[in-house]
N, C-alpha and C positions, 0 to 999 in steps of 0.2 A: 725923161725919167721921172716918174711920179713916186714920191716918198710917202709910204703909208705906214702909220703906226696903229697897231692893233692891241686892244685890251682884252683880257680873258683868253689869252692864247692857249692855255692848258685845257680849256673846256671843249665841249663837243663842237660848237660853232667855231671856236678858235682854231682847233686842229684842222677842220675842213678849210678854213680861210687860209691858214698857213700853207696847206697843201696846194690850194688853188693859186694863191698869189705868188708863190715861189716859181710857178710855171709861166708867169706872165713876163715877157721879155722887157717890158717898160716899167716894171715896178721894183722899187727898192723897199724891202719889208723890214720893219722893226717890230718884233713880237714882244709883248709885255704881259706879265702876270705877277701875282703875289708869290714871293719866294723863288725857288730854283726852277730852272727850265725842266719841265716834265714831258716835253714834246718828243714823239718817237722818231723824228727826223731832225738832222742837224744842219743841212745844207741850204743855202740860198736866202738866209735871213740873219739878222742880228737879234740877239735876245737881251732884253733889259728887265731886271726885276722892278716892278712898280706896284705898290699897294694903292689902289684907287681911293681908299678911305683916308690916305695921308696927303693932305693938300700940298705940303712942301715937296714931297716926292713927285707928285703929279706935275707941279709947276717946273721942277728941276729937270725931270726926264723929257717932258714934251718941249720945254725951253731949250734943252741941249740938242735934241733931235731935229727940231723945227720941221715937222712933217708937213706935206701938202694936205694930207687927209688923215683924220683919226677915225677909225672904225671902233666904236665903243660897244663891245659885245659882252663885257663882264657885268654880272648882276647877281643878286641873290634871288634865285628862281624857285626855290622850294616853297610852295604856296602855304603849306601848313606851318613850316618853320617860321616863315615871315609873320604869320598871325601870332606866334608865341614870342619870337625874338624881335620885337618891333624896333628897338633901337638899332640893332645890327642891320635890319632890313633897310631902315631909313638912311643909315650911314652909307650903305652900298648902292642903294637905288636912287637916292636923292642928293645927298651931300656930295658924293663922288661925281655925279653928273655936273654939279655946280663947279667943282674944281676943274673938271675937264673942259667945261665951257670957258672958264677963266684962262686956262692954259692955251686953248685953241685961239682965243682972242689975241693973246700976246704973240702967238706964233703965226697969226693970220691963216690958220688951218681950217679946212672944211670938215665939219663933223657929221658922221653917219652914226646915228644913235639907234640901237636896237630896242624895240618895245614889243608889246604883247596884246593879244585879244582880251586879256583879263582886265583891261581898262573899261570894258563894256559890261553891262549887267546881264547880257544874254537873253534879253526879252525879244529881240527883233533881228537876230542874225539871219543870213550872213550880212556883213557890214562893208560899206565902202569907206574911203578915206575921210569923208566929210561927216560921218556919223558922230553923234554926241556921246562923249564918254560918261560913264556912270558906274564906277567900280563898286563891287560888293564884297571885296576882301581887302585886307591890309596890303597884301602884295600888289593887287590891282591899283590901290590908292597910291602906293609908293611909285609905281611905274607911270601912273598918270601925272604925279607931281614932277617926276623926272622929265617927262615929255613937255610939261608946262614950262619948266626951266629952259629947255632947248628952244621952244617956240617963242618965248619972250626974250631970248638973248639977242644981242646984235652981232652975232657971227653968221656965217653962211652954214646952213644945216639941212640935213635930211633925217627923217625918222623912218626906219624900216620896221613895220609891225609884223609879227609872225604868230603862228598858232601851233601848239603841240608838236614840237620838233623831235624827230626820231632819227637815229643813225647809230653807227658803230664808231667808237673812238678808242684810242689806246688808254688803258688804265681808267676805265669808266667807273664812276662812283654810283651812277644810277642806270637802271635798265630802261627799256622802252616797251611800248605795248606789243610790238612784234616779237621781240625776244622773250618777253614774259609769257605770251600765249604759246609760242613755240615750245619753250622749256616745260611749261605746265602740261601741255598735251602729250609731249614726248614722255613725261613722267607718269602719264595716266591720271593726272589730277583733274577733278571737276573744278571749273572756274565760273564765277558769276561776272557778267559784263553788262554795263548799263546800256539801255536803249533810249534813255530820255535826255541824253546830252549830245550835242552836235558840234563837230570841229572840222577844220581843214588840216589834216595831218601833213606836216611839212618835212620833207627829206632834208637833212642837215646840209647836204651838198647844194640843194636848191637855194636854201637861205644864204649860204656862202656866196653863190653866184649872184643872187639878188643884191647883196651888200656890195659885191665887187662892181656890178653894173652901175650902181648909184655912185660909188666912189670914183670909178673911171670917168663917168660923165659929169661928176659933181652936180648931179641932178637935185635941185632943191625941192623941199616939201615933204609930204607924207606919202609913203608907198606901202601898200599891202603886199607882203612877200610870204606866201604860204603855198601849200598844195592847192590843187584846183578843185578838188571834190569836197563836199560837205558830207561827212559820214558820222554815224554813231560809233562809239567804241565797240559795240556788238558787231556792227558791219565790218569794222577793221579786223576784229578777231576771226570772223568767218572767212574773210579774204586771206588772212594769214594761214588759217587751217587748210584752206583749199590749195594755196600755193605749195605748202610743204606736205600735202597729202596726209593730214593728221585727222584724228577722230573728232568731228564737229559735235557729236552727241555729248561730249564732255562740257560743252559751252552752254551755260544757262543764261537766259535773259533776266535782267534785274533792273530795278530803277534806282535812281541816285539815293533815295531814302534808305535803301538797304545798308548803305555804308556810312559809318561815322567818320567824318573828316572834320578837322578843326576849322578850316576855312570854307566859306561858301564858294561854290563854282558857278560861273554863268551857264545856264542851261544850253542856250543855242547861240554859238558864235559862228565861226567860219568867215571867210573873206571873199569879196568880189575883187577880181584881179585885173580888171580892164585897164586901169591906169598903168600898172607896172608892165603889162604886156605891150601896151601901145607906146608908152614913153621910153621904157628901158629896153624893150625887146626881151622881157623875162619869159622863159618857157619852162614851167615846172613839170616834173614827172607826175604821172598818175600814181595813186597809192599802190596799185599792183606792180607798176614799174619800180616804185620805191622799194617794195619788198624784194624784188629781183636784185636790185643794186645791193641791198643789205645782205641778201643770201650769198652773193658773189664775194662779199668781203668776209664772210664767216669761214670761207674755205681756207 
């Protein structure tokens, strides 16, 4: 039996991980998040409230549970909010990681830390695991600092980097590109979508599976866990319109300079997945398959 403690259980990745891990016969799951349990399912796991920015809480809960593996999925991920609320961002994305490392060391737990393509400047994507980080936003800088804390720790660790995660979860605070395009076109709205940014959109279920494969094998090191295609948001919007038979003429091409955003975005990221596929046996969905998964969940 492997005891796995998960942070950020109420979020999109968290919900998908709870769903996946409760179906594994050899996993005992402890789901944690700030405040009360907002998960839509109640069976197959134990819930513990844990605020990752409170060092004592982190040490107490992880010390009490003594998990074999901690999957650290909680983070402040709103890129523009991070640029404005720097202290909150640093508390959640850096100090919290330091507390979790400290608790993992005391419990002799293996840490799976979730990170992002935004640690890169986007000048030379797609990236493999050895690429040099060079963040261009405060969010990216905070995630790079969190990675650095993990990499320089003396615990056993893995970092799962991901890109533009999409999916459907219970009680969602934020939409995603597929739902936004679908709703806009159904409402007959014209939308502008950028053609000069490139990403590997990642189905939340795929990211959850990648994290589980790492946790299950306790595979050490950095792994790229994303979708397998590098697409522009415009291409994603067109594929979404095609899938749902919606009017593509409502979609206009734009470049990133059309939009005023507080934080800079890396233009070209996307990931090379050879390592995760070879070492872990990771097999992500294509974007069109991901749309189909999401469409099935909308019913």
